[in-house]
C-alpha positions, 0 to 999 in steps of 0.5 A, a space after each residue: 222737225 224732230 221732237 219738240 222742245 216745248 213738250 214739257 211746257 204744254 199745260 195739262 189743261 190744253 184742249 186743242 192743239 194745232 200742229 198741222 203743216 209743220 214738217 214734223 217727222 216724229 213725235 216723242 213717245 211721251 208727247 201725249 202723256 201729259 195732255 189728258 184733256 185734249 179734245 182735238 189734235 191736228 197733225 195733218 200734212 206733216 211727215 209722220 211715219 208713226 204715232 206715239 201711244 195713246 192711253 185710256 186717259 185720252 178719253 176726252 179726245 174727239 177729233 184726230 186729224 192725220 191725213 197727208 202723213 206717211 203713216 203705215 200703221 197705227 199704234 194698237 193703243 189707238 183703240 183707247 180712243 174708240 167711244 
């Protein structure tokens, strides 16, 4: 699965998103932009090679599941998640 047609319909108030084990290969760069209240994001057991950028607005994110993907590096912006 490449990209998401439902991306624009995700409410900004969303706090938990479970996308594990969905054969996702890529995420659009804008995927996280409208989800500032996300507390938990599960992307494990997909085929991701890269992650979209994170921003300082993602300070609510506490849990990020990424195991069992094909990631070779993390975006530098992931440092915004450090508490």
